[in-house]
C-alpha positions as CSV (number, residue, x, y, z in Angstrom):
1,X,-8.6,-48.8,-23.1
2,X,-11.1,-46.9,-21.0
3,X,-10.3,-43.4,-19.5
4,X,-11.9,-42.1,-16.4
5,X,-12.5,-38.5,-17.4
6,X,-14.3,-37.6,-14.2
7,X,-11.5,-38.9,-12.0
8,X,-8.8,-37.1,-14.1
9,X,-10.9,-33.9,-14.1
10,X,-11.3,-34.2,-10.3
11,X,-7.6,-34.7,-9.8
12,X,-6.8,-31.6,-11.9
13,X,-9.2,-29.5,-9.9
14,X,-7.8,-30.7,-6.6
15,X,-4.2,-30.1,-7.8
16,X,-5.1,-26.5,-8.9
17,X,-6.9,-25.8,-5.7
18,X,-3.9,-27.0,-3.6
19,X,-1.3,-25.1,-5.7
20,X,-3.4,-21.8,-5.7
21,X,-4.0,-21.9,-2.0
22,X,-0.3,-22.3,-1.4
23,X,0.4,-19.2,-3.6
24,X,-2.2,-17.1,-1.7
25,X,-0.6,-18.1,1.6
26,X,2.7,-16.8,0.4
27,X,1.2,-13.6,-0.7
28,X,-0.4,-13.1,2.6
29,X,2.8,-13.6,4.5
30,X,4.6,-11.3,2.1
31,X,2.0,-8.6,2.8
32,X,2.2,-9.1,6.5
33,X,6.0,-8.8,6.4
34,X,5.7,-5.6,4.3
35,X,3.2,-4.1,6.8
36,X,5.5,-5.0,9.7
37,X,8.4,-3.4,7.9
38,X,6.5,-0.2,7.3
39,X,5.4,-0.1,11.0
40,X,9.0,-0.6,12.2
41,X,10.2,2.3,9.9
42,X,7.4,4.5,11.1
43,X,8.3,3.8,14.8
44,X,12.0,4.4,14.0
45,X,11.2,7.8,12.5
46,X,9.0,8.7,15.5
47,X,11.7,7.8,18.0
48,X,14.3,9.7,15.9
49,X,12.2,12.8,16.0
50,X,11.7,12.5,19.7
51,X,15.4,12.1,20.4
52,X,16.2,15.0,18.0
53,X,13.8,17.3,19.9
54,X,15.4,16.2,23.2
55,X,19.0,16.9,22.1
56,X,18.0,20.3,20.6
57,X,16.3,21.2,23.9
58,X,19.4,20.1,25.9
59,X,21.7,22.2,23.6
60,X,19.6,25.2,24.1
61,X,19.5,24.9,27.9
62,X,23.3,24.8,27.9
63,X,23.6,28.3,26.3
64,X,23.5,31.6,28.1
65,X,20.2,33.6,28.2
66,X,21.3,36.0,25.5
67,X,22.3,33.2,23.2
68,X,19.0,31.4,23.9
69,X,17.1,34.6,22.9
70,X,19.1,34.8,19.6
71,X,18.4,31.2,18.9
72,X,14.7,31.7,19.5
73,X,14.6,34.7,17.1
74,X,16.5,32.7,14.5
75,X,14.1,29.8,14.7
76,X,11.1,32.2,14.4
77,X,12.6,33.8,11.3
78,X,13.3,30.3,9.8
79,X,9.7,29.2,10.4
80,X,8.3,32.3,8.9
81,X,10.6,32.0,5.8
82,X,9.7,28.3,5.3
83,X,6.0,28.9,5.6
84,X,6.0,31.7,3.1
85,X,5.0,29.7,0.0
86,X,2.6,27.3,1.7
87,X,-1.1,27.7,1.8
88,X,-3.4,26.5,4.6
89,X,-5.5,23.4,4.4
90,X,-8.7,25.4,4.4
91,X,-7.7,27.4,1.4
92,X,-6.7,24.2,-0.4
93,X,-10.2,22.6,0.3
94,X,-12.3,25.5,-0.9
95,X,-10.3,27.4,-3.5
96,X,-9.4,24.5,-5.8
97,X,-9.1,25.2,-9.5
98,X,-11.6,23.3,-11.6
99,X,-10.0,20.6,-13.8
100,X,-9.9,21.4,-17.5
101,X,-11.9,19.2,-19.8
């Protein structure tokens, strides 16, 4: 009985090539779907923020002038309070602590 090692070896290589290419194709479509999903989430977030701003503006316009003024002062105080612990990006870039070794 005579075995054709070259033919068997060639068939194994062709089989591996076909199976691996199919796997890489699946990975590519999965990555593409993931990217598309991230894009959709990003756009939804953007549109939500836009709609939120619009509703806040409409609510403010419905109020009287005195109420609008109070709301503006409250927003200013809230922004100042929330920014208290944060440092600027310039300070972060140039005043970094050196890592310990």
